[in-house]
NURORO-905795 format. One record per residue (C-alpha): residue number from 1; chain; x, y, z; residue in three letters. Coordinates in Angstrom, 1 decimal, padded with zeros to 4 digits. Last residue first. Example, Ala and Ser with C-alpha at 12.3 -4.5 7.8 and 13.67 -1.06 7.14 Angstrom:
# NURORO-905795
<node i="2" ch="A" x="013.7" y="-001.1" z="007.1" aa="Ser"/>
<node i="1" ch="A" x="012.3" y="-004.5" z="007.8" aa="Ala"/>
This chain:
# NURORO-905795
<node i="202" ch="A" x="031.9" y="003.8" z="-011.0" aa="Gln"/>
<node i="201" ch="A" x="034.4" y="000.9" z="-011.0" aa="Ser"/>
<node i="200" ch="A" x="037.4" y="003.1" z="-011.9" aa="Leu"/>
<node i="199" ch="A" x="036.7" y="005.5" z="-009.0" aa="Ala"/>
<node i="198" ch="A" x="036.5" y="002.6" z="-006.5" aa="Val"/>
<node i="197" ch="A" x="039.7" y="001.2" z="-007.8" aa="Asp"/>
<node i="196" ch="A" x="041.4" y="004.6" z="-007.4" aa="Arg"/>
<node i="195" ch="A" x="040.1" y="005.0" z="-003.9" aa="Arg"/>
<node i="194" ch="A" x="041.5" y="001.6" z="-002.9" aa="Gly"/>
<node i="193" ch="A" x="044.9" y="002.3" z="-004.5" aa="Glu"/>
<node i="192" ch="A" x="045.1" y="005.6" z="-002.6" aa="Lys"/>
<node i="191" ch="A" x="044.2" y="003.9" z="000.7" aa="Tyr"/>
<node i="190" ch="A" x="046.7" y="001.1" z="000.1" aa="Leu"/>
<node i="189" ch="A" x="049.4" y="003.7" z="-000.7" aa="Arg"/>
<node i="188" ch="A" x="048.6" y="005.7" z="002.5" aa="Ile"/>
<node i="187" ch="A" x="048.7" y="002.5" z="004.6" aa="Ile"/>
<node i="186" ch="A" x="052.0" y="001.5" z="002.9" aa="Met"/>
<node i="185" ch="A" x="053.5" y="004.9" z="003.7" aa="Leu"/>
<node i="184" ch="A" x="052.4" y="004.6" z="007.4" aa="Ser"/>
<node i="183" ch="A" x="054.0" y="001.1" z="007.6" aa="Val"/>
<node i="182" ch="A" x="057.3" y="002.5" z="006.4" aa="Trp"/>
<node i="181" ch="A" x="057.1" y="005.5" z="008.7" aa="Leu"/>
<node i="180" ch="A" x="056.4" y="003.2" z="011.6" aa="Leu"/>
<node i="179" ch="A" x="059.5" y="001.2" z="010.7" aa="Phe"/>
<node i="178" ch="A" x="061.6" y="004.4" z="010.5" aa="Ser"/>
<node i="177" ch="A" x="060.2" y="005.5" z="013.8" aa="Phe"/>
<node i="176" ch="A" x="061.3" y="002.4" z="015.6" aa="Phe"/>
<node i="175" ch="A" x="064.6" y="002.0" z="013.8" aa="Thr"/>
<node i="174" ch="A" x="065.6" y="005.6" z="014.7" aa="Val"/>
<node i="173" ch="A" x="064.5" y="005.1" z="018.3" aa="Lys"/>
<node i="172" ch="A" x="066.4" y="001.8" z="018.6" aa="Gln"/>
<node i="171" ch="A" x="069.5" y="003.4" z="017.0" aa="Ile"/>
<node i="170" ch="A" x="069.4" y="006.2" z="019.7" aa="Val"/>
<node i="169" ch="A" x="069.0" y="003.8" z="022.6" aa="Pro"/>
<node i="168" ch="A" x="071.6" y="001.4" z="021.1" aa="Leu"/>
<node i="167" ch="A" x="074.5" y="004.0" z="020.9" aa="Tyr"/>
<node i="166" ch="A" x="076.4" y="002.9" z="024.0" aa="Glu"/>
<node i="165" ch="A" x="075.2" y="-000.6" z="024.0" aa="Leu"/>
<node i="164" ch="A" x="078.0" y="-002.6" z="022.4" aa="Gln"/>
<node i="163" ch="A" x="076.9" y="-005.7" z="024.3" aa="His"/>
<node i="162" ch="A" x="077.5" y="-008.1" z="021.3" aa="Thr"/>
<node i="161" ch="A" x="073.9" y="-009.3" z="021.6" aa="Tyr"/>
<node i="160" ch="A" x="072.4" y="-005.8" z="021.7" aa="Tyr"/>
<node i="159" ch="A" x="074.6" y="-004.3" z="019.0" aa="Ile"/>
<node i="158" ch="A" x="073.9" y="-007.2" z="016.6" aa="Phe"/>
<node i="157" ch="A" x="070.1" y="-007.2" z="017.4" aa="Asn"/>
<node i="156" ch="A" x="069.8" y="-003.4" z="016.7" aa="Asn"/>
<node i="155" ch="A" x="071.8" y="-003.8" z="013.5" aa="Leu"/>
<node i="154" ch="A" x="069.5" y="-006.6" z="012.3" aa="Gly"/>
<node i="153" ch="A" x="066.5" y="-004.3" z="013.0" aa="Ile"/>
<node i="152" ch="A" x="068.2" y="-001.6" z="011.0" aa="Leu"/>
<node i="151" ch="A" x="068.7" y="-004.0" z="008.1" aa="Ala"/>
<node i="150" ch="A" x="065.0" y="-004.9" z="008.2" aa="Phe"/>
<node i="149" ch="A" x="064.2" y="-001.2" z="008.0" aa="Asn"/>
<node i="148" ch="A" x="066.4" y="-000.9" z="004.9" aa="Phe"/>
<node i="147" ch="A" x="064.6" y="-004.0" z="003.5" aa="Leu"/>
<node i="146" ch="A" x="061.3" y="-002.2" z="004.0" aa="Gly"/>
<node i="145" ch="A" x="062.6" y="000.9" z="002.3" aa="Phe"/>
<node i="144" ch="A" x="063.5" y="-001.4" z="-000.6" aa="Trp"/>
<node i="143" ch="A" x="060.0" y="-002.8" z="-000.9" aa="Phe"/>
<node i="142" ch="A" x="058.4" y="000.6" z="-000.3" aa="Leu"/>
<node i="141" ch="A" x="060.3" y="001.9" z="-003.3" aa="Arg"/>
<node i="140" ch="A" x="059.5" y="-001.2" z="-005.2" aa="Leu"/>
<node i="139" ch="A" x="055.8" y="-001.1" z="-005.1" aa="Trp"/>
<node i="138" ch="A" x="055.9" y="-003.5" z="-008.0" aa="Lys"/>
<node i="137" ch="A" x="052.7" y="-005.3" z="-006.9" aa="Asn"/>
<node i="136" ch="A" x="054.5" y="-008.6" z="-006.7" aa="Lys"/>
<node i="135" ch="A" x="057.4" y="-006.9" z="-004.8" aa="Tyr"/>
<node i="134" ch="A" x="055.2" y="-005.2" z="-002.2" aa="Leu"/>
<node i="133" ch="A" x="053.1" y="-008.4" z="-001.7" aa="Gly"/>
<node i="132" ch="A" x="056.2" y="-010.6" z="-001.3" aa="Val"/>
<node i="131" ch="A" x="057.7" y="-008.1" z="001.2" aa="Phe"/>
<node i="130" ch="A" x="054.5" y="-008.0" z="003.2" aa="Thr"/>
<node i="129" ch="A" x="054.2" y="-011.8" z="003.1" aa="Gly"/>
<node i="128" ch="A" x="057.7" y="-012.1" z="004.7" aa="Ala"/>
<node i="127" ch="A" x="056.7" y="-009.6" z="007.4" aa="Ile"/>
<node i="126" ch="A" x="053.5" y="-011.4" z="008.1" aa="Ala"/>
<node i="125" ch="A" x="055.3" y="-014.7" z="008.2" aa="Phe"/>
<node i="124" ch="A" x="057.9" y="-013.4" z="010.6" aa="Met"/>
<node i="123" ch="A" x="055.4" y="-011.9" z="013.0" aa="Gly"/>
<node i="122" ch="A" x="055.1" y="-015.0" z="015.2" aa="Leu"/>
<node i="121" ch="A" x="058.9" y="-015.2" z="015.5" aa="Val"/>
<node i="120" ch="A" x="059.1" y="-011.5" z="016.5" aa="Gly"/>
<node i="119" ch="A" x="056.3" y="-011.7" z="018.9" aa="Ser"/>
<node i="118" ch="A" x="057.9" y="-014.7" z="020.6" aa="Ile"/>
<node i="117" ch="A" x="061.3" y="-013.0" z="020.8" aa="Asn"/>
<node i="116" ch="A" x="060.0" y="-009.7" z="022.1" aa="Ile"/>
<node i="115" ch="A" x="057.7" y="-011.4" z="024.6" aa="Ile"/>
<node i="114" ch="A" x="060.7" y="-013.5" z="025.9" aa="Ser"/>
<node i="113" ch="A" x="062.7" y="-010.3" z="026.5" aa="Asp"/>
<node i="112" ch="A" x="059.9" y="-008.5" z="028.3" aa="His"/>
<node i="111" ch="A" x="058.8" y="-011.4" z="030.5" aa="Tyr"/>
<node i="110" ch="A" x="058.4" y="-009.1" z="033.5" aa="Lys"/>
<node i="109" ch="A" x="055.4" y="-007.5" z="031.7" aa="Ser"/>
<node i="108" ch="A" x="055.3" y="-004.3" z="029.7" aa="Tyr"/>
<node i="107" ch="A" x="055.8" y="-006.1" z="026.4" aa="Leu"/>
<node i="106" ch="A" x="052.4" y="-007.8" z="027.0" aa="Phe"/>
<node i="105" ch="A" x="050.6" y="-006.2" z="024.1" aa="Leu"/>
<node i="104" ch="A" x="053.4" y="-007.6" z="021.9" aa="Gly"/>
<node i="103" ch="A" x="051.7" y="-011.0" z="022.1" aa="Thr"/>
<node i="102" ch="A" x="048.5" y="-009.6" z="020.6" aa="Ile"/>
<node i="101" ch="A" x="050.7" y="-007.9" z="017.9" aa="Met"/>
<node i="100" ch="A" x="052.3" y="-011.1" z="016.9" aa="Ser"/>
<node i="99" ch="A" x="049.0" y="-013.0" z="016.9" aa="Leu"/>
<node i="98" ch="A" x="047.5" y="-010.4" z="014.6" aa="Val"/>
<node i="97" ch="A" x="050.4" y="-010.4" z="012.1" aa="Gly"/>
<node i="96" ch="A" x="050.7" y="-014.2" z="011.9" aa="Ser"/>
<node i="95" ch="A" x="047.0" y="-014.9" z="011.7" aa="Ile"/>
<node i="94" ch="A" x="046.5" y="-012.3" z="009.0" aa="Arg"/>
<node i="93" ch="A" x="049.6" y="-013.5" z="007.1" aa="Ile"/>
<node i="92" ch="A" x="048.4" y="-017.1" z="007.3" aa="Ser"/>
<node i="91" ch="A" x="044.9" y="-016.2" z="006.2" aa="Thr"/>
<node i="90" ch="A" x="046.2" y="-014.4" z="003.1" aa="Lys"/>
<node i="89" ch="A" x="048.6" y="-017.3" z="002.3" aa="Val"/>
<node i="88" ch="A" x="045.8" y="-019.9" z="002.5" aa="Val"/>
<node i="87" ch="A" x="043.4" y="-017.7" z="000.5" aa="Pro"/>
<node i="86" ch="A" x="045.9" y="-017.2" z="-002.3" aa="Thr"/>
<node i="85" ch="A" x="047.4" y="-013.7" z="-002.3" aa="Phe"/>
<node i="84" ch="A" x="046.6" y="-010.8" z="-004.5" aa="Lys"/>
<node i="83" ch="A" x="047.2" y="-008.1" z="-002.0" aa="Met"/>
<node i="82" ch="A" x="044.4" y="-006.0" z="-000.4" aa="Ala"/>
<node i="81" ch="A" x="043.2" y="-008.7" z="002.0" aa="Gly"/>
<node i="80" ch="A" x="046.7" y="-009.3" z="003.4" aa="Ala"/>
<node i="79" ch="A" x="047.2" y="-005.6" z="003.8" aa="Phe"/>
<node i="78" ch="A" x="043.9" y="-005.2" z="005.7" aa="Gln"/>
<node i="77" ch="A" x="044.7" y="-007.8" z="008.3" aa="Tyr"/>
<node i="76" ch="A" x="048.2" y="-006.6" z="008.5" aa="Trp"/>
<node i="75" ch="A" x="047.1" y="-003.1" z="009.2" aa="Phe"/>
<node i="74" ch="A" x="044.5" y="-004.1" z="011.7" aa="Ile"/>
<node i="73" ch="A" x="047.1" y="-005.9" z="013.8" aa="Ala"/>
<node i="72" ch="A" x="049.4" y="-002.9" z="013.4" aa="Leu"/>
<node i="71" ch="A" x="046.7" y="-000.6" z="014.8" aa="Ser"/>
<node i="70" ch="A" x="045.9" y="-003.0" z="017.7" aa="Ile"/>
<node i="69" ch="A" x="049.6" y="-003.2" z="018.6" aa="Cys"/>
<node i="68" ch="A" x="050.1" y="000.6" z="018.4" aa="Leu"/>
<node i="67" ch="A" x="047.0" y="001.5" z="020.5" aa="Val"/>
<node i="66" ch="A" x="048.0" y="-001.1" z="023.2" aa="Phe"/>
<node i="65" ch="A" x="051.6" y="000.2" z="023.3" aa="Met"/>
<node i="64" ch="A" x="050.4" y="003.8" z="023.6" aa="Gly"/>
<node i="63" ch="A" x="048.1" y="002.8" z="026.5" aa="Thr"/>
<node i="62" ch="A" x="051.0" y="001.0" z="028.1" aa="Ile"/>
<node i="61" ch="A" x="053.1" y="004.2" z="027.7" aa="Ala"/>
<node i="60" ch="A" x="050.4" y="006.4" z="029.2" aa="Val"/>
<node i="59" ch="A" x="050.0" y="004.1" z="032.2" aa="Pro"/>
<node i="58" ch="A" x="053.8" y="003.8" z="032.7" aa="Arg"/>
<node i="57" ch="A" x="054.8" y="007.5" z="032.6" aa="Ala"/>
<node i="56" ch="A" x="054.2" y="007.9" z="036.3" aa="Thr"/>
<node i="55" ch="A" x="057.1" y="005.5" z="037.0" aa="Asn"/>
<node i="54" ch="A" x="057.4" y="005.3" z="040.8" aa="Pro"/>
<node i="53" ch="A" x="060.9" y="006.5" z="041.7" aa="Lys"/>
<node i="52" ch="A" x="064.0" y="004.3" z="041.8" aa="Gly"/>
<node i="51" ch="A" x="066.1" y="006.4" z="039.5" aa="Asn"/>
<node i="50" ch="A" x="065.6" y="003.8" z="036.8" aa="Met"/>
<node i="49" ch="A" x="061.9" y="004.5" z="036.8" aa="Ala"/>
<node i="48" ch="A" x="059.7" y="002.0" z="038.5" aa="Lys"/>
<node i="47" ch="A" x="056.8" y="000.0" z="037.1" aa="Glu"/>
<node i="46" ch="A" x="058.5" y="-000.3" z="033.8" aa="Asn"/>
<node i="45" ch="A" x="056.8" y="000.7" z="030.5" aa="Leu"/>
<node i="44" ch="A" x="058.7" y="004.0" z="030.0" aa="Leu"/>
<node i="43" ch="A" x="062.0" y="002.2" z="030.3" aa="Asn"/>
<node i="42" ch="A" x="060.8" y="000.0" z="027.4" aa="Cys"/>
<node i="41" ch="A" x="061.1" y="003.0" z="025.0" aa="Trp"/>
<node i="40" ch="A" x="064.8" y="003.1" z="025.8" aa="Tyr"/>
<node i="39" ch="A" x="066.7" y="005.9" z="027.6" aa="Asn"/>
<node i="38" ch="A" x="070.2" y="007.2" z="026.8" aa="His"/>
<node i="37" ch="A" x="070.1" y="009.7" z="023.9" aa="Leu"/>
<node i="36" ch="A" x="066.4" y="010.7" z="024.1" aa="Trp"/>
<node i="35" ch="A" x="066.9" y="011.1" z="027.9" aa="Ser"/>
<node i="34" ch="A" x="063.6" y="011.0" z="029.9" aa="Phe"/>
<node i="33" ch="A" x="063.6" y="013.1" z="033.0" aa="Gly"/>
<node i="32" ch="A" x="066.1" y="013.6" z="035.8" aa="Thr"/>
<node i="31" ch="A" x="069.4" y="011.7" z="036.0" aa="Ser"/>
<node i="30" ch="A" x="070.2" y="009.6" z="039.0" aa="Ser"/>
<node i="29" ch="A" x="070.7" y="006.3" z="037.2" aa="Ala"/>
<node i="28" ch="A" x="073.1" y="007.8" z="034.7" aa="Asn"/>
<node i="27" ch="A" x="074.1" y="006.0" z="031.5" aa="Ala"/>
<node i="26" ch="A" x="071.6" y="003.1" z="031.9" aa="Gln"/>
<node i="25" ch="A" x="068.9" y="005.7" z="032.5" aa="Ser"/>
<node i="24" ch="A" x="067.2" y="007.6" z="035.3" aa="Gly"/>
<node i="23" ch="A" x="064.3" y="009.9" z="035.3" aa="Gly"/>
<node i="22" ch="A" x="060.7" y="010.6" z="036.4" aa="Pro"/>
<node i="21" ch="A" x="059.1" y="009.8" z="033.0" aa="Tyr"/>
<node i="20" ch="A" x="056.1" y="012.1" z="032.5" aa="Leu"/>
<node i="19" ch="A" x="057.6" y="014.0" z="029.5" aa="Met"/>
<node i="18" ch="A" x="058.5" y="010.7" z="027.9" aa="Ala"/>
<node i="17" ch="A" x="055.0" y="009.4" z="028.4" aa="Ala"/>
<node i="16" ch="A" x="053.6" y="012.5" z="026.6" aa="Ile"/>
<node i="15" ch="A" x="056.1" y="012.0" z="023.7" aa="Phe"/>
<node i="14" ch="A" x="055.1" y="008.3" z="023.4" aa="Tyr"/>
<node i="13" ch="A" x="051.4" y="009.1" z="023.6" aa="Leu"/>
<node i="12" ch="A" x="051.7" y="011.5" z="020.6" aa="Leu"/>
<node i="11" ch="A" x="053.7" y="008.8" z="018.7" aa="Ile"/>
<node i="10" ch="A" x="051.0" y="006.2" z="019.6" aa="Phe"/>
<node i="9" ch="A" x="048.2" y="008.5" z="018.4" aa="Ala"/>
<node i="8" ch="A" x="050.0" y="009.0" z="015.1" aa="Leu"/>
<node i="7" ch="A" x="050.3" y="005.2" z="014.7" aa="Ile"/>
<node i="6" ch="A" x="046.6" y="004.7" z="015.6" aa="Gly"/>
<node i="5" ch="A" x="045.5" y="007.3" z="013.0" aa="Ala"/>
<node i="4" ch="A" x="047.5" y="005.4" z="010.5" aa="Leu"/>
<node i="3" ch="A" x="045.9" y="002.1" z="011.5" aa="Pro"/>
<node i="2" ch="A" x="042.4" y="003.7" z="011.0" aa="Leu"/>
<node i="1" ch="A" x="043.2" y="004.9" z="007.5" aa="Met"/>
């Protein structure tokens, strides 16, 4: 359950960082505070807020990012071990998931866009393995919920690359928290299955 605790800690840190954010967004550079309609998560990671002031939210946001990436790395390591994969596939999923999250730790750097792309590519095998594991174990609700999240990610990319950015900050947050809910539900399911297996073996 450690990854779930990490996800909850990240959400708490996200809200704290949002409260500390000085202000400014793509819609209004002189605005005060964090706008849930117009600011992005990555605004909290920048050295300066968009209104030009030092970003006091940055240390909290970076801490949150660190906690989240470590939690997701642990999740994929555990998930691969819990599913009935061959040793090669299990190792590949673990390496893919862990490397993707280690790369994601540097999202706050000036190479933000490149980090997103590299982390996404590295994580593709872990995501693909997750879908295969869910389907093989007949966890179909989680399987379809995962596909819904994948569609949301696709929608984010479509809006970003077609420069229709008006609603992207909101859609990004919906996608972010929907994805974390999906992972949290998988963690709870793995926990329940593990407890059941222990009970049956006694």
